[in-house]
SERO-4910 file (N, C-alpha, C, O; in steps of 0.05 Angstrom, whole numbers):
BEGIN
 pado doro    nc1    nc2    nc3   cac1   cac2   cac3    cc1    cc2    cc3    oc1    oc2    oc3
  Met    A    544    440    279    526    418    286    517    422    315    533    430    332
  Thr    A    492    416    320    481    418    347    476    390    358    481    370    345
  Asp    A    467    390    383    460    364    395    432    355    387    424    333    395
  Arg    A    418    371    372    391    363    364    392    342    343    410    341    327
  Pro    A    372    324    343    371    303    322    370    316    295    358    338    292
  Arg    A    381    303    275    380    313    247    367    291    231    378    270    226
  Ile    A    342    297    222    326    277    209    324    283    179    319    306    171
  His    A    329    262    163    329    265    134    302    252    124    298    228    127
  Phe    A    285    268    112    259    259    102    261    254     72    273    270     57
  Val    A    249    232     63    249    225     35    220    227     26    202    216     39
  Thr    A    216    240      3    189    243     -7    189    244    -38    210    243    -50
  Gly    A    165    246    -49    162    250    -78    155    279    -84    153    295    -66
  Arg    A    153    285   -109    149    313   -118    123    325   -108    121    348   -100
  Leu    A    102    309   -108     75    319   -101     74    329    -72     61    349    -66
  Ala    A     87    315    -54     86    322    -25    107    341    -16    107    350      7
  Glu    A    126    348    -34    149    364    -25    141    391    -12    150    396     10
  His    A    125    406    -24    118    433    -14    105    431     14    113    444     32
  Ala    A     85    413     16     71    410     41     89    400     63     88    409     86
  Leu    A    107    381     57    125    370     76    144    391     86    149    394    110
  Arg    A    155    407     68    174    428     76    160    449     94    172    458    113
  Gln    A    135    456     88    121    475    104    117    464    133    122    479    152
  Val    A    109    439    135    105    427    161    131    426    177    132    433    200
  Leu    A    152    417    163    178    414    177    190    440    186    202    442    207
  Asp    A    186    461    169    197    487    177    184    498    202    196    512    217
  Arg    A    158    491    206    145    500    231    150    481    254    154    490    276
  Leu    A    149    455    248    151    435    270    180    431    280    183    428    304
  Gly    A    199    431    263    227    425    271    236    442    295    246    431    314
  Pro    A    235    469    293    244    485    315    229    480    341    240    480    363
  Arg    A    203    475    339    187    471    363    192    443    375    192    440    400
  Ala    A    196    423    358    200    396    368    230    390    374    236    369    385
  Gly    A    247    408    367    275    405    373    292    387    355    310    373    364
  Phe    A    285    388    329    302    373    310    308    390    285    294    408    279
  Glu    A    330    383    273    338    395    247    329    375    225    326    352    231
  His    A    326    385    201    317    367    180    329    374    153    337    396    148
  Thr    A    329    353    137    336    356    108    314    340     94    301    322    105
  Val    A    310    348     69    289    335     52    302    326     26    315    342     12
  Gln    A    298    301     19    307    291     -8    282    285    -24    265    269    -16
  Val    A    279    298    -47    256    294    -64    265    276    -87    283    283   -103
  Leu    A    254    252    -87    261    233   -108    245    238   -133    224    250   -132
  Asn    A    254    228   -156    242    233   -182    218    215   -186    218    197   -203
  Ile    A    197    220   -170    172    206   -173    151    225   -163    156    240   -144
  Thr    A    127    224   -174    106    243   -166     94    234   -139     93    250   -121
  Val    A     85    210   -137     71    200   -114     90    182    -97     98    161   -106
  Ala    A     96    191    -73    115    177    -56    105    149    -49    122    131    -45
  Ala    A     79    144    -47     69    118    -40     75     97    -61     73     73    -56
  Leu    A     84    105    -85     91     86   -106    120     76   -104    128     59   -120
  Met    A    135     88    -86    163     80    -82    164     52    -69    146     44    -54
  Thr    A    185     37    -75    191     13    -61    217     17    -46    233     34    -54
  Thr    A    222      1    -26    247      5    -11    272      0    -28    291     14    -24
  Pro    A    272    -20    -46    296    -23    -62    301      1    -81    323      9    -85
  Trp    A    279     12    -91    281     36   -109    292     59    -93    310     74   -103
  Ile    A    282     63    -69    292     85    -52    322     81    -45    338     99    -47
  Ala    A    329     56    -38    357     50    -29    377     57    -52    399     66    -46
  Arg    A    369     53    -77    387     58    -99    391     88   -103    411     96   -115
  Arg    A    373    105    -93    374    133    -98    380    150    -73    384    174    -75
  Leu    A    379    137    -50    382    151    -25    409    164    -22    430    152    -26
  Glu    A    409    190    -14    433    205     -9    431    217     19    418    238     22
  Val    A    442    204     39    440    213     66    462    233     73    485    227     71
  Pro    A    454    258     81    474    278     87    490    270    112    480    256    130
  Ala    A    514    279    113    531    275    137    518    287    161    505    308    160
  Gly    A    520    273    184    508    283    209    480    274    213    468    281    234
  Thr    A    468    260    194    440    251    197    438    230    219    455    212    220
  Thr    A    418    233    236    414    214    258    392    194    252    390    173    265
  Arg    A    374    201    233    351    184    227    342    191    199    343    214    190
  Val    A    332    170    184    321    174    158    292    165    159    286    143    169
  Leu    A    273    181    149    245    174    148    236    172    119    240    190    103
  Ile    A    225    149    112    214    145     85    183    144     87    173    141    109
  Pro    A    169    148     65    140    148     66    129    122     77    139    100     70
  Gly    A    109    123     93     98    100    107     85     80     88     82     57     96
  Ala    A     76     89     65     61     71     47     80     55     28     70     40     11
  Cys    A    106     59     31    125     45     13    124     15     19    121      6     41
  Arg    A    127      0     -3    128    -29      0    156    -39     -1    174    -28    -14
  Gly    A    161    -60     15    187    -73     14    199    -75     42    189    -63     62
  Ser    A    221    -89     44    235    -94     69    254    -71     75    267    -60     57
  Leu    A    256    -64    100    276    -44    109    304    -56    109    323    -41    112
  Asp    A    307    -82    106    333    -94    106    352    -83     84    376    -85     86
  Val    A    340    -73     63    357    -62     41    373    -38     49    391    -30     35
  Phe    A    365    -26     71    380     -2     81    402     -9    100    417     10    109
  Arg    A    406    -34    107    426    -41    127    453    -45    113    473    -51    126
***
């Protein structure tokens, strides 16, 4: 484990490839490590926060979790 932030990204199947490409280039330059969880949905924007919360698997050592910005619902379900 390093001192760099470890960010866990949540996405759908359609965006997986593009997200991984961006993160593989950006992470080392921006100084963070990352993991990606692909949920069983094609379009990430159709996710709701309760739906994500039921399926979310946060790896040990994660310092932050990022979900798709277009998701509907309260973030309180993650507390």
